[in-house]
All heavy atoms as an XYZ file, in Angstrom:
917
protein
N      -2.997     28.100     16.394
C      -2.470     26.763     16.585
C      -1.263     26.562     15.686
O      -1.246     26.983     14.542
C      -3.546     25.728     16.296
C      -3.115     24.318     16.582
S      -4.419     23.106     16.383
C      -5.090     23.106     18.021
N      -0.284     25.907     16.214
C       0.958     25.679     15.494
C       0.751     24.648     14.372
O       0.285     23.542     14.638
C       2.005     25.186     16.497
C       3.375     25.089     15.906
O       3.571     25.364     14.727
N       4.322     24.704     16.730
N       1.103     25.001     13.111
C       0.886     24.046     12.004
C       1.719     22.776     12.147
O       1.282     21.703     11.725
C       1.296     24.812     10.750
C       1.687     26.158     11.165
C       1.576     26.294     12.626
N       2.901     22.884     12.728
C       3.717     21.672     12.907
C       3.062     20.725     13.901
O       3.129     19.499     13.734
C       5.116     22.054     13.378
C       5.931     22.738     12.309
C       7.342     23.033     12.786
O       7.762     22.447     13.796
O       8.006     23.860     12.143
N       2.418     21.297     14.911
C       1.718     20.457     15.880
C       0.549     19.722     15.221
O       0.322     18.531     15.472
C       1.236     21.302     17.059
C       0.451     20.555     18.130
C       1.335     19.531     18.835
C      -0.135     21.532     19.127
N      -0.166     20.434     14.341
C      -1.289     19.806     13.632
C      -0.783     18.660     12.761
O      -1.377     17.566     12.727
C      -2.038     20.862     12.784
C      -3.074     20.198     11.893
C      -2.677     21.898     13.675
N       0.315     18.888     12.038
C       0.874     17.826     11.199
C       1.341     16.637     12.040
O       1.154     15.481     11.650
C       2.034     18.362     10.357
C       1.642     19.196      9.150
C       2.890     19.720      8.442
C       0.801     18.393      8.184
N       1.944     16.919     13.178
C       2.384     15.824     14.044
C       1.200     15.020     14.574
O       1.253     13.791     14.644
C       3.216     16.360     15.202
C       4.598     16.821     14.760
O       5.017     16.427     13.650
O       5.237     17.575     15.520
N       0.114     15.709     14.944
C      -1.068     15.006     15.446
C      -1.692     14.170     14.337
O      -2.059     12.995     14.541
C      -2.078     16.016     16.031
C      -3.421     15.351     16.301
C      -1.529     16.636     17.296
N      -1.822     14.749     13.122
C      -2.374     13.984     11.993
C      -1.499     12.781     11.675
O      -2.000     11.677     11.419
C      -2.507     14.883     10.757
C      -3.688     15.838     10.752
C      -3.620     16.749      9.526
C      -4.990     15.068     10.751
N      -0.190     12.984     11.684
C       0.731     11.875     11.430
C       0.548     10.777     12.454
O       0.452      9.597     12.111
C       2.185     12.388     11.462
O       2.354     13.366     10.452
C       3.154     11.251     11.237
N       0.462     11.169     13.706
C       0.275     10.177     14.757
C      -1.026      9.414     14.614
O      -1.071      8.197     14.788
N      -2.112     10.138     14.286
C      -3.407      9.470     14.114
C      -3.362      8.453     12.986
O      -3.846      7.326     13.128
C      -4.499     10.507     13.847
C      -4.940     11.347     15.031
C      -5.950     12.408     14.589
C      -5.571     10.463     16.089
N      -2.785      8.839     11.864
C      -2.730      7.914     10.731
C      -1.806      6.740     11.017
O      -2.117      5.601     10.653
C      -2.290      8.645      9.451
C      -3.416      9.347      8.762
C      -3.598     10.706      8.925
C      -4.301      8.661      7.953
C      -4.639     11.369      8.299
C      -5.344      9.298      7.322
C      -5.516     10.668      7.492
N      -0.688      6.984     11.670
C       0.229      5.880     11.969
C      -0.382      4.901     12.967
O      -0.284      3.683     12.800
C       1.565      6.417     12.491
C       2.441      7.134     11.470
C       3.708      7.660     12.143
C       2.802      6.224     10.318
N      -1.045      5.427     13.992
C      -1.654      4.544     14.993
C      -2.816      3.762     14.386
O      -2.947      2.548     14.600
C      -2.097      5.358     16.225
C      -2.987      4.536     17.132
C      -0.884      5.856     16.978
N      -3.652      4.432     13.611
C      -4.778      3.704     13.002
C      -4.276      2.698     11.967
O      -4.831      1.601     11.848
C      -5.789      4.669     12.384
O      -5.176      5.478     11.418
N      -3.222      3.033     11.230
C      -2.642      2.062     10.300
C      -2.071      0.864     11.027
O      -2.250     -0.283     10.593
N      -1.399      1.115     12.137
C      -0.859      0.007     12.930
C      -1.982     -0.852     13.488
O      -1.856     -2.083     13.559
C       0.012      0.557     14.053
N      -3.108     -0.225     13.867
C      -4.244     -0.994     14.368
C      -4.800     -1.911     13.274
O      -5.105     -3.078     13.524
C      -5.326     -0.046     14.883
N      -4.913     -1.376     12.048
C      -5.418     -2.221     10.954
C      -4.442     -3.355     10.644
O      -4.862     -4.469     10.331
C      -5.678     -1.385      9.698
C      -7.048     -0.785      9.667
C      -7.229      0.542      9.969
C      -8.159     -1.546      9.340
C      -8.485      1.105      9.953
C      -9.413     -1.001      9.329
C      -9.589      0.339      9.635
N      -3.156     -3.099     10.729
C      -2.170     -4.167     10.498
C      -2.310     -5.243     11.575
O      -2.290     -6.442     11.278
C      -0.740     -3.581     10.467
C       0.293     -4.686     10.506
C      -0.553     -2.726      9.229
N      -2.500     -4.821     12.829
C      -2.671     -5.798     13.910
C      -3.959     -6.593     13.731
O      -3.974     -7.820     13.907
C      -2.664     -5.085     15.258
N      -5.049     -5.912     13.370
C      -6.324     -6.604     13.153
C      -6.204     -7.594     11.992
O      -6.679     -8.725     12.064
C      -7.453     -5.581     12.906
C      -7.738     -4.817     14.191
C      -8.714     -6.263     12.403
C      -8.629     -3.610     14.001
N      -5.546     -7.180     10.922
C      -5.346     -8.091      9.798
C      -4.481     -9.283     10.176
O      -4.732    -10.405      9.743
N      -3.477     -9.048     10.999
C      -2.629    -10.149     11.460
C      -3.393    -11.127     12.323
O      -3.235    -12.348     12.192
N      -4.243    -10.601     13.195
C      -5.092    -11.484     14.015
C      -6.048    -12.263     13.121
O      -6.284    -13.456     13.328
C      -5.848    -10.657     15.066
C      -4.862    -10.106     16.098
C      -6.925    -11.496     15.751
C      -5.458     -9.084     17.033
N      -6.567    -11.580     12.094
C      -7.464    -12.263     11.164
C      -6.765    -13.385     10.421
O      -7.360    -14.434     10.163
N      -5.513    -13.191     10.063
C      -4.777    -14.250      9.374
C      -4.651    -15.488     10.257
O      -4.641    -16.612      9.767
C      -3.383    -13.754      8.983
C      -3.315    -12.824      7.787
C      -1.900    -12.314      7.601
C      -3.781    -13.532      6.535
N      -4.564    -15.288     11.544
C      -4.413    -16.419     12.466
C      -5.767    -17.023     12.824
O      -5.919    -18.240     12.860
C      -3.678    -15.957     13.738
C      -2.260    -15.540     13.375
C      -3.661    -17.057     14.787
C      -1.531    -14.852     14.514
N      -6.769    -16.175     13.071
C      -8.024    -16.641     13.648
C      -9.098    -17.053     12.646
O      -9.980    -17.840     12.984
C      -8.616    -15.545     14.544
C      -7.798    -15.154     15.718
C      -7.842    -16.169     16.812
N      -9.196    -16.631     17.088
C      -9.851    -16.403     18.191
N      -9.300    -15.729     19.146
N     -11.078    -16.865     18.362
N      -9.090    -16.520     11.447
C     -10.176    -16.816     10.517
C     -10.107    -18.274     10.059
O      -9.028    -18.858      9.985
C     -10.136    -15.847      9.341
C     -10.498    -14.412      9.715
C     -10.322    -13.485      8.542
C     -11.927    -14.329     10.234
N     -11.275    -18.865      9.737
C     -11.322    -20.316      9.615
C     -10.740    -20.915      8.329
O     -10.230    -22.023      8.351
C     -12.829    -20.620      9.697
C     -13.493    -19.394      9.228
C     -12.611    -18.273      9.656
N     -10.857    -20.243      7.210
C     -10.405    -20.902      5.980
C      -9.567    -19.937      5.136
O      -9.373    -18.774      5.468
C     -11.594    -21.429      5.176
C     -12.479    -20.343      4.629
O     -12.365    -19.209      5.111
O     -13.277    -20.614      3.736
N      -9.068    -20.465      4.036
C      -8.172    -19.715      3.174
C      -8.807    -18.429      2.657
O      -8.165    -17.374      2.637
C      -7.757    -20.602      1.989
C      -6.974    -19.891      0.943
C      -5.628    -19.643      1.135
C      -7.579    -19.454     -0.216
C      -4.898    -18.969      0.179
C      -6.857    -18.784     -1.181
C      -5.516    -18.540     -0.974
N     -10.051    -18.520      2.241
C     -10.709    -17.371      1.629
C     -10.921    -16.243      2.649
O     -10.792    -15.072      2.321
C     -12.031    -17.802      0.997
C     -11.828    -18.786     -0.100
C     -12.004    -20.138      0.126
C     -11.418    -18.381     -1.348
C     -11.801    -21.061     -0.875
C     -11.204    -19.284     -2.359
C     -11.394    -20.633     -2.119
N     -11.245    -16.596      3.856
C     -11.385    -15.583      4.905
C     -10.032    -14.967      5.241
O      -9.929    -13.774      5.515
C     -11.986    -16.201      6.167
O     -13.234    -16.744      5.907
N      -9.023    -15.787      5.218
C      -7.685    -15.276      5.541
C      -7.159    -14.328      4.475
O      -6.395    -13.405      4.781
C      -6.727    -16.440      5.739
C      -7.023    -17.188      6.999
C      -6.079    -18.328      7.201
N      -6.458    -19.042      8.402
C      -6.255    -20.305      8.603
N      -5.652    -21.025      7.682
N      -6.627    -20.876      9.717
N      -7.552    -14.529      3.233
C      -7.137    -13.558      2.213
C      -7.745    -12.193      2.497
O      -7.148    -11.167      2.195
C      -7.525    -14.020      0.807
O      -8.923    -14.229      0.747
C      -6.766    -15.266      0.403
N      -8.937    -12.189      3.098
C      -9.552    -10.920      3.506
C      -8.700    -10.235      4.577
O      -8.472     -9.026      4.512
C     -10.963    -11.173      4.017
C     -11.636     -9.973      4.569
N     -12.012     -8.907      3.796
C     -11.970     -9.656      5.834
C     -12.569     -7.993      4.563
N     -12.547     -8.423      5.811
N      -8.223    -11.018      5.553
C      -7.359    -10.446      6.592
C      -6.070     -9.888      6.005
O      -5.600     -8.822      6.404
N      -5.504    -10.607      5.050
C      -4.296    -10.106      4.391
C      -4.566     -8.853      3.575
O      -3.736     -7.944      3.514
N      -5.743     -8.800      2.971
C      -6.108     -7.615      2.191
C      -6.268     -6.385      3.063
O      -5.876     -5.275      2.674
N      -6.819     -6.570      4.257
C      -6.956     -5.441      5.187
C      -5.591     -4.926      5.591
O      -5.352     -3.717      5.651
C      -7.766     -5.875      6.428
C      -9.230     -6.026      6.069
C      -7.616     -4.875      7.558
C     -10.065     -6.563      7.198
N      -4.675     -5.856      5.857
C      -3.328     -5.453      6.253
C      -2.661     -4.641      5.155
O      -2.053     -3.598      5.417
C      -2.493     -6.711      6.557
O      -3.143     -7.433      7.588
C      -1.096     -6.347      6.979
N      -2.789     -5.105      3.922
C      -2.126     -4.417      2.814
C      -2.761     -3.087      2.476
O      -2.068     -2.087      2.301
C      -2.141     -5.289      1.563
C      -1.153     -6.412      1.656
O      -0.319     -6.391      2.566
O      -1.218     -7.318      0.805
N      -4.076     -3.061      2.341
C      -4.707     -1.838      1.841
C      -4.893     -0.794      2.934
O      -4.352      0.309      2.828
C      -6.065     -2.157      1.200
O      -6.855     -2.900      2.116
C      -5.887     -2.942     -0.074
N      -5.620     -1.127      3.980
C      -5.906     -0.119      4.997
C      -4.702      0.154      5.896
O      -4.374      1.309      6.168
C      -7.105     -0.550      5.860
C      -8.417     -0.466      5.143
S      -8.806      1.201      4.599
C      -9.070      2.006      6.162
N      -4.064     -0.907      6.376
C      -2.956     -0.715      7.310
C      -1.793      0.022      6.674
O      -1.364      1.089      7.140
N      -1.285     -0.547      5.602
C      -0.136      0.085      4.949
C      -0.519      1.422      4.330
O       0.283      2.363      4.315
C       0.430     -0.852      3.897
N      -1.768      1.523      3.826
C      -2.216      2.781      3.240
C      -2.243      3.915      4.252
O      -1.782      5.031      3.970
N      -2.785      3.641      5.436
C      -2.830      4.683      6.465
C      -1.429      5.040      6.957
O      -1.138      6.211      7.233
C      -3.723      4.236      7.621
C      -5.212      4.178      7.306
C      -5.980      3.578      8.471
C      -5.748      5.555      6.974
N      -0.558      4.066      7.059
C       0.818      4.361      7.473
C       1.499      5.244      6.423
O       2.183      6.228      6.761
C       1.605      3.048      7.702
C       3.086      3.327      7.823
C       1.092      2.339      8.945
N       1.288      4.934      5.150
C       1.889      5.756      4.090
C       1.331      7.179      4.102
O       2.072      8.151      3.898
C       1.669      5.105      2.728
C       2.499      3.856      2.453
C       2.053      3.197      1.151
C       3.975      4.205      2.388
N       0.031      7.330      4.347
C      -0.556      8.676      4.419
C       0.036      9.445      5.595
O       0.355     10.636      5.483
C      -2.091      8.585      4.503
C      -2.652      8.106      3.175
C      -2.700      9.926      4.862
C      -4.124      7.781      3.203
N       0.207      8.763      6.724
C       0.846      9.413      7.872
C       2.267      9.857      7.557
O       2.687     10.950      7.948
N       2.987      9.040      6.828
C       4.355      9.428      6.446
C       4.348     10.597      5.467
O       5.249     11.436      5.486
C       5.082      8.224      5.850
C       5.372      7.086      6.824
C       5.987      5.904      6.093
C       6.283      7.570      7.938
N       3.312     10.645      4.602
C       3.220     11.772      3.662
C       2.980     13.082      4.408
O       3.521     14.117      4.028
C       2.107     11.527      2.652
C       2.480     10.560      1.550
S       1.308     10.555      0.204
C       0.266      9.217      0.698
N       2.145     13.043      5.456
C       1.949     14.251      6.263
C       3.258     14.706      6.890
O       3.549     15.905      6.967
C       0.916     14.024      7.364
C      -0.498     14.181      6.912
C      -1.379     13.135      7.006
C      -0.942     15.377      6.399
C      -2.685     13.269      6.597
C      -2.245     15.541      5.981
C      -3.120     14.471      6.078
N       4.051     13.767      7.326
C       5.284     14.120      8.013
C       6.362     14.618      7.047
O       7.167     15.464      7.406
C       5.826     12.912      8.790
C       6.849     13.255      9.815
C       6.296     14.186     10.885
O       5.192     14.012     11.363
N       7.054     15.190     11.253
N       6.354     14.123      5.808
C       7.423     14.511      4.869
C       7.151     15.852      4.193
O       8.058     16.427      3.589
C       7.616     13.421      3.819
O       6.467     13.286      3.036
N       5.906     16.347      4.255
C       5.611     17.644      3.638
C       5.567     17.536      2.123
O       5.442     16.454      1.559
N       5.664     18.689      1.458
C       5.635     18.707     -0.003
C       7.060     18.521     -0.494
O       7.879     19.436     -0.437
C       5.035     20.021     -0.522
C       3.602     20.168     -0.019
C       5.079     20.044     -2.046
C       2.972     21.499     -0.341
N       7.330     17.297     -0.977
C       8.682     16.981     -1.429
C       8.632     15.789     -2.373
O       7.566     15.226     -2.644
C       9.589     16.672     -0.237
O       9.158     15.486      0.389
N       9.793     15.408     -2.847
C       9.886     14.247     -3.725
C       9.528     12.971     -2.971
O       8.949     12.037     -3.545
C      11.314     14.144     -4.291
C      11.568     13.009     -5.271
C      10.670     13.137     -6.495
C      13.036     12.980     -5.676
N       9.824     12.938     -1.689
C       9.478     11.768     -0.864
C       7.966     11.556     -0.849
O       7.481     10.422     -0.948
C      10.032     11.953      0.561
C       9.542     10.857      1.469
C      11.542     12.005      0.535
N       7.204     12.635     -0.751
C       5.745     12.530     -0.751
C       5.234     11.955     -2.063
O       4.332     11.122     -2.080
C       5.122     13.909     -0.502
O       5.650     14.430      0.711
C       3.635     13.824     -0.404
N       5.830     12.386     -3.163
C       5.415     11.850     -4.463
C       5.724     10.358     -4.540
O       4.908      9.567     -5.017
C       6.118     12.629     -5.594
C       5.612     14.076     -5.596
C       5.874     11.982     -6.945
C       6.380     15.001     -6.508
N       6.886      9.969     -4.056
C       7.231      8.539     -4.069
C       6.285      7.741     -3.185
O       5.862      6.637     -3.544
C       8.676      8.348     -3.611
C       9.691      8.849     -4.600
C      11.101      8.686     -4.067
C      12.121      9.212     -5.034
N      13.497      9.104     -4.509
N       5.946      8.282     -2.019
C       4.999      7.588     -1.143
C       3.622      7.487     -1.793
O       2.941      6.457     -1.658
C       4.905      8.306      0.199
C       6.119      8.190      1.104
C       5.978      9.122      2.313
C       6.327      6.769      1.566
N       3.207      8.531     -2.512
C       1.910      8.492     -3.197
C       1.916      7.436     -4.299
O       0.920      6.724     -4.498
C       1.579      9.867     -3.765
N       3.025      7.301     -4.998
C       3.120      6.272     -6.046
C       3.065      4.880     -5.420
O       2.371      3.982     -5.919
C       4.409      6.475     -6.868
C       4.292      7.754     -7.703
C       4.693      5.273     -7.763
C       5.573      8.179     -8.373
N       3.773      4.703     -4.319
C       3.728      3.414     -3.615
C       2.303      3.120     -3.152
O       1.798      1.996     -3.304
C       4.708      3.417     -2.421
C       6.138      3.445     -2.927
C       4.478      2.205     -1.531
C       7.167      3.683     -1.822
N       1.625      4.125     -2.616
C       0.243      3.952     -2.156
C      -0.669      3.562     -3.314
O      -1.498      2.655     -3.192
C      -0.247      5.238     -1.487
C      -1.686      5.230     -0.986
C      -1.853      4.194      0.125
C      -2.064      6.607     -0.479
N      -0.504      4.224     -4.447
C      -1.326      3.902     -5.617
C      -1.128      2.448     -6.035
O      -2.099      1.712     -6.241
C      -0.984      4.848     -6.776
C      -1.638      4.449     -8.065
C      -2.993      4.682     -8.264
C      -0.921      3.825     -9.071
C      -3.605      4.298     -9.441
C      -1.517      3.444    -10.257
C      -2.877      3.686    -10.439
N       0.126      2.021     -6.176
C       0.372      0.642     -6.603
C      -0.099     -0.356     -5.556
O      -0.580     -1.442     -5.895
C       1.848      0.427     -6.936
C       2.216      0.980     -8.272
C       3.075      2.056     -8.375
C       1.697      0.447     -9.438
C       3.410      2.582     -9.599
C       2.010      0.967    -10.677
C       2.881      2.045    -10.758
N       0.016      0.003     -4.290
C      -0.470     -0.876     -3.225
C      -1.981     -1.021     -3.290
O      -2.522     -2.128     -3.144
C      -0.043     -0.308     -1.873
C      -0.160     -1.211     -0.679
C       0.753     -2.402     -0.821
C       0.185     -0.442      0.569
N      -2.686      0.084     -3.526
C      -4.144      0.029     -3.601
C      -4.629     -0.717     -4.829
O      -5.724     -1.270     -4.844
C      -4.729      1.443     -3.569
C      -4.586      2.182     -2.245
C      -5.145      3.590     -2.350
C      -5.273      1.436     -1.125
N      -3.830     -0.736     -5.888
C      -4.225     -1.468     -7.090
C      -3.857     -2.944     -6.980
O      -4.659     -3.827     -7.314
C      -3.574     -0.837     -8.345
C      -3.782     -1.707     -9.566
C      -4.136      0.554     -8.572
N      -2.677     -3.250     -6.499
C      -2.190     -4.626     -6.543
C      -2.704     -5.506     -5.415
O      -2.879     -6.709     -5.610
C      -0.654     -4.655     -6.516
O      -0.191     -4.001     -5.335
C      -0.085     -3.997     -7.738
N      -2.961     -4.958     -4.254
C      -3.364     -5.808     -3.131
C      -4.720     -6.473     -3.351
O      -4.826     -7.697     -3.218
C      -3.362     -4.999     -1.833
O      -3.814     -5.783     -0.779
N      -5.779     -5.739     -3.685
C      -7.047     -6.424     -3.940
C      -6.970     -7.349     -5.153
O      -7.584     -8.412     -5.174
C      -8.036     -5.285     -4.191
C      -7.414     -4.090     -3.609
C      -5.942     -4.287     -3.717
N      -6.190     -6.961     -6.150
C      -6.049     -7.801     -7.330
C      -5.365     -9.118     -6.987
O      -5.787    -10.189     -7.446
C      -5.242     -7.050     -8.409
O      -5.879     -5.801     -8.667
C      -5.170     -7.846     -9.693
N      -4.327     -9.065     -6.160
C      -3.633    -10.299     -5.794
C      -4.508    -11.182     -4.913
O      -4.497    -12.410     -5.058
C      -2.318     -9.976     -5.101
O      -2.557     -9.314     -3.877
N      -5.292    -10.575     -4.008
C      -6.217    -11.372     -3.191
C      -7.251    -12.063     -4.082
O      -7.561    -13.243     -3.892
C      -6.920    -10.498     -2.168
S      -5.886    -10.004     -0.792
N      -7.770    -11.349     -5.055
C      -8.744    -11.934     -5.974
C      -8.108    -13.052     -6.785
O      -8.713    -14.127     -6.958
C      -9.300    -10.850     -6.894
C     -10.266    -11.371     -7.906
N     -11.557    -11.714     -7.592
C     -10.109    -11.635     -9.220
C     -12.159    -12.153     -8.675
N     -11.310    -12.109     -9.678
N      -6.895    -12.838     -7.278
C      -6.226    -13.862     -8.080
C      -5.927    -15.114     -7.254
O      -6.089    -16.237     -7.739
C      -4.942    -13.289     -8.679
N      -5.495    -14.917     -5.999
C      -5.236    -16.071     -5.130
C      -6.515    -16.863     -4.873
O      -6.517    -18.101     -4.924
C      -4.649    -15.611     -3.797
C      -3.176    -15.279     -3.775
C      -2.808    -14.644     -2.445
C      -2.358    -16.525     -4.008
N      -7.604    -16.159     -4.589
C      -8.872    -16.838     -4.327
C      -9.379    -17.566     -5.560
O      -9.862    -18.691     -5.479
C      -9.925    -15.841     -3.854
O      -9.523    -15.247     -2.657
N      -9.249    -16.936     -6.701
C      -9.699    -17.569     -7.943
C      -8.859    -18.802     -8.267
O      -9.385    -19.828     -8.701
C      -9.644    -16.563     -9.086
C     -10.380    -17.012    -10.311
C     -10.522    -15.884    -11.315
C     -11.321    -16.365    -12.512
N     -11.537    -15.302    -13.475
N      -7.542    -18.723     -8.023
C      -6.670    -19.884     -8.252
C      -7.003    -21.020     -7.290
O      -6.994    -22.196     -7.673
C      -5.209    -19.475     -8.109
N      -7.330    -20.657     -6.047
C      -7.697    -21.696     -5.072
C      -9.001    -22.373     -5.477
O      -9.133    -23.598     -5.366
C      -7.822    -21.075     -3.682
N      -9.966    -21.595     -5.962
C     -11.215    -22.192     -6.435
C     -10.965    -23.093     -7.636
O     -11.544    -24.176     -7.748
C     -12.223    -21.100     -6.798
C     -12.986    -20.450     -5.659
C     -13.844    -19.309     -6.177
C     -13.855    -21.468     -4.934
N     -10.100    -22.662     -8.539
C      -9.792    -23.462     -9.729
C      -9.112    -24.772     -9.363
O      -9.270    -25.782    -10.047
C      -8.920    -22.652    -10.688
N      -8.359    -24.776     -8.270
C      -7.677    -26.004     -7.836
C      -8.555    -26.875     -6.957
O      -8.120    -27.919     -6.479
C      -6.390    -25.648     -7.085
C      -5.311    -25.104     -7.984
C      -4.855    -26.130     -9.023
O      -4.708    -27.314     -8.676
O      -4.676    -25.729    -10.186
N      -9.796    -26.444     -6.708
C     -10.743    -27.277     -5.988
C     -10.897    -26.985     -4.518
O     -11.593    -27.724     -3.823
N     -10.275    -25.946     -4.014
C     -10.458    -25.580     -2.622
C     -11.854    -24.992     -2.445
O     -12.250    -24.078     -3.170
C      -9.393    -24.570     -2.185
C      -9.321    -24.239     -0.716
C      -8.983    -25.494      0.082
C      -8.283    -23.175     -0.466
N     -12.609    -25.532     -1.517
C     -14.004    -25.122     -1.326
C     -14.094    -24.225     -0.106
O     -13.593    -24.584      0.966
C     -14.901    -26.360     -1.132
C     -16.341    -25.940     -0.895
C     -14.777    -27.286     -2.309
N     -14.733    -23.048     -0.239
C     -14.877    -22.173      0.939
C     -15.867    -22.746      1.937
O     -16.812    -23.435      1.571
C     -15.374    -20.860      0.348
C     -15.902    -21.186     -0.983
C     -15.245    -22.433     -1.446
N     -15.631    -22.449      3.214
C     -16.570    -22.856      4.251
C     -17.745    -21.898      4.213
O     -17.571    -20.691      4.357
C     -15.916    -22.803      5.622
C     -14.863    -23.844      5.836
C     -14.277    -23.773      7.235
O     -14.909    -23.191      8.130
O     -13.175    -24.300      7.404
N     -18.915    -22.439      4.000
C     -20.120    -21.623      3.906
C     -21.117    -22.138      4.926
O     -21.371    -23.335      5.009
C     -20.728    -21.690      2.491
C     -22.012    -20.889      2.437
C     -19.743    -21.205      1.461
N     -21.642    -21.221      5.688
C     -22.700    -21.571      6.639
C     -24.003    -21.085      6.045
O     -24.210    -19.885      5.875
C     -22.449    -20.925      8.010
C     -21.133    -21.416      8.580
C     -23.602    -21.216      8.945
C     -20.723    -20.691      9.839
N     -24.850    -22.031      5.677
C     -26.134    -21.655      5.101
C     -27.164    -21.568      6.206
O     -27.250    -22.427      7.062
C     -26.546    -22.674      4.055
C     -25.617    -22.664      2.857
C     -26.129    -23.563      1.759
O     -27.352    -23.788      1.704
O     -25.304    -24.016      0.975
N     -27.938    -20.494      6.148
C     -28.988    -20.288      7.136
C     -30.322    -20.614      6.508
O     -30.578    -20.286      5.355
C     -28.990    -18.840      7.619
C     -27.814    -18.474      8.447
C     -27.959    -17.073      8.963
C     -26.807    -16.731      9.876
N     -26.931    -15.379     10.406
N     -31.141    -21.250      7.255
C     -32.500    -21.506      6.800
C     -33.427    -20.549      7.546
O     -33.052    -19.989      8.571
C     -32.886    -22.955      7.079
O     -32.960    -23.169      8.460
N     -34.630    -20.360      7.039
C     -35.574    -19.483      7.772
C     -35.844    -19.988      9.175
O     -36.212    -19.238     10.051
C     -36.837    -19.530      6.905
C     -36.392    -19.993      5.573
C     -35.161    -20.812      5.785
N     -35.626    -21.272      9.408
C     -35.842    -21.858     10.720
C     -34.820    -21.357     11.733
O     -35.050    -21.385     12.932
C     -35.750    -23.366     10.574
C     -36.343    -24.134     11.671
C     -36.241    -25.571     11.383
N     -34.815    -25.941     11.434
C     -34.374    -27.164     11.410
N     -35.202    -28.133     11.279
N     -33.098    -27.419     11.482
N     -33.647    -20.878     11.243
C     -32.590    -20.417     12.127
C     -32.896    -19.070     12.777
O     -32.188    -18.650     13.666
C     -31.263    -20.316     11.377
C     -30.757    -21.680     10.985
O     -31.185    -22.672     11.607
O     -29.931    -21.746     10.049
N     -33.912    -18.369     12.321
C     -34.252    -17.072     12.892
C     -35.560    -17.169     13.657
O     -36.472    -17.888     13.263
C     -34.382    -16.021     11.793
C     -33.068    -15.745     11.084
C     -33.198    -14.665     10.044
O     -34.310    -14.155      9.843
O     -32.178    -14.331      9.438
N     -35.650    -16.438     14.746
C     -36.899    -16.455     15.496
C     -37.875    -15.461     14.876
O     -37.632    -14.890     13.820
C     -36.640    -16.170     16.977
C     -36.012    -14.808     17.206
O     -35.911    -14.027     16.250
O     -35.610    -14.535     18.345
N     -38.991    -15.254     15.520
C     -40.046    -14.410     14.960
C     -39.624    -12.959     14.793
O     -40.153    -12.239     13.965
C     -41.284    -14.472     15.857
C     -41.903    -15.862     15.847
O     -41.673    -16.595     14.864
O     -42.604    -16.194     16.825
N     -38.659    -12.497     15.561
C     -38.238    -11.101     15.484
C     -37.045    -10.914     14.550
O     -36.445     -9.856     14.496
C     -37.896    -10.599     16.878
C     -39.109    -10.600     17.788
C     -38.749    -10.224     19.203
O     -37.575     -9.911     19.472
O     -39.650    -10.239     20.048
N     -36.638    -11.954     13.801
C     -35.550    -11.837     12.840
C     -34.180    -12.041     13.428
O     -33.179    -11.885     12.750
N     -34.096    -12.384     14.690
C     -32.802    -12.630     15.299
C     -32.399    -14.076     15.065
O     -33.239    -14.942     14.869
C     -32.852    -12.335     16.797
C     -33.139    -10.890     17.100
C     -33.146    -10.682     18.563
N     -34.252    -11.488     19.112
C     -34.913    -11.187     20.209
N     -34.596    -10.132     20.892
N     -35.889    -11.936     20.642
N     -31.111    -14.313     15.118
C     -30.611    -15.670     14.944
C     -30.944    -16.505     16.161
O     -30.749    -16.094     17.293
C     -29.097    -15.667     14.741
C     -28.733    -15.065     13.419
O     -29.533    -15.055     12.497
N     -27.527    -14.574     13.322
N     -31.465    -17.691     15.905
C     -31.757    -18.624     16.984
C     -30.457    -19.281     17.437
O     -29.489    -19.367     16.684
C     -32.737    -19.679     16.492
N     -30.413    -19.737     18.691
C     -29.200    -20.410     19.138
C     -28.986    -21.697     18.347
O     -29.937    -22.327     17.912
C     -29.471    -20.700     20.614
C     -30.937    -20.600     20.765
C     -31.429    -19.669     19.720
N     -27.716    -22.082     18.123
C     -27.448    -23.277     17.317
C     -27.927    -24.528     18.031
O     -27.950    -24.607     19.257
C     -25.920    -23.260     17.178
C     -25.447    -22.443     18.316
C     -26.520    -21.453     18.610
N     -28.329    -25.486     17.193
C     -28.761    -26.757     17.757
C     -27.550    -27.540     18.206
O     -26.435    -27.335     17.738
C     -29.533    -27.534     16.694
C     -30.786    -26.836     16.238
C     -31.468    -27.610     15.117
O     -31.042    -28.736     14.833
O     -32.414    -27.068     14.550
N     -27.802    -28.478     19.121
C     -26.708    -29.325     19.571
C     -26.265    -30.223     18.424
O     -27.089    -30.729     17.659
C     -27.170    -30.190     20.745
C     -27.446    -29.340     21.969
O     -26.825    -28.256     22.069
O     -28.259    -29.746     22.810
N     -24.953    -30.422     18.272
C     -24.487    -31.298     17.193
C     -24.892    -32.734     17.485
O     -25.038    -33.130     18.642
C     -22.965    -31.126     17.232
C     -22.673    -30.623     18.581
C     -23.875    -29.865     19.034
N     -25.101    -33.546     16.440
C     -25.500    -34.941     16.664
C     -24.395    -35.698     17.393
O     -23.212    -35.456     17.194
C     -25.727    -35.481     15.251
C     -25.016    -34.544     14.354
C     -24.969    -33.223     15.044
N     -24.818    -36.584     18.216
C     -23.872    -37.380     18.983
C     -23.169    -38.379     18.074
O     -23.760    -38.941     17.156
C     -24.616    -38.115     20.097
O     -23.719    -38.947     20.767
N     -21.890    -38.578     18.284
C     -21.110    -39.515     17.453
C     -21.060    -40.901     18.057
O     -20.489    -41.799     17.481
C     -19.689    -39.000     17.276
O     -19.099    -38.809     18.566
C     -19.694    -37.696     16.516
N     -21.686    -41.100     19.236
C     -21.639    -42.426     19.873
C     -22.761    -43.303     19.415
O     -23.809    -42.966     19.153
C     -21.671    -42.277     21.383
C     -20.484    -41.511     21.883
C     -20.570    -41.271     23.391
O     -21.569    -41.616     24.038
N     -19.535    -40.701     23.956
């Protein structure tokens, strides 16, 4: 098997999967209900999406100075992204932003441990 073909296939796999994580994180930023959930979507975009794209680029660049620079960027990205998400969430909590929490009671599960269907909301009339 041709080694260049293997590198091209690996590069493609990492780039496509990284792009998928970026798209999923972007959808999460739009669809998730509150600030704290959205920081999770942003964290996925930064760590997994950009990380996989950088790994794909490292496969394509071979052993060179570019690969070392990409590895340094990947390292700082993996360190700073979760830290910034944590700092943003902690600052939001300190300023009084309350996360949306759905508490489940034992009554919400049926006898087999599955979630029971939600009750109808109370009428406002």
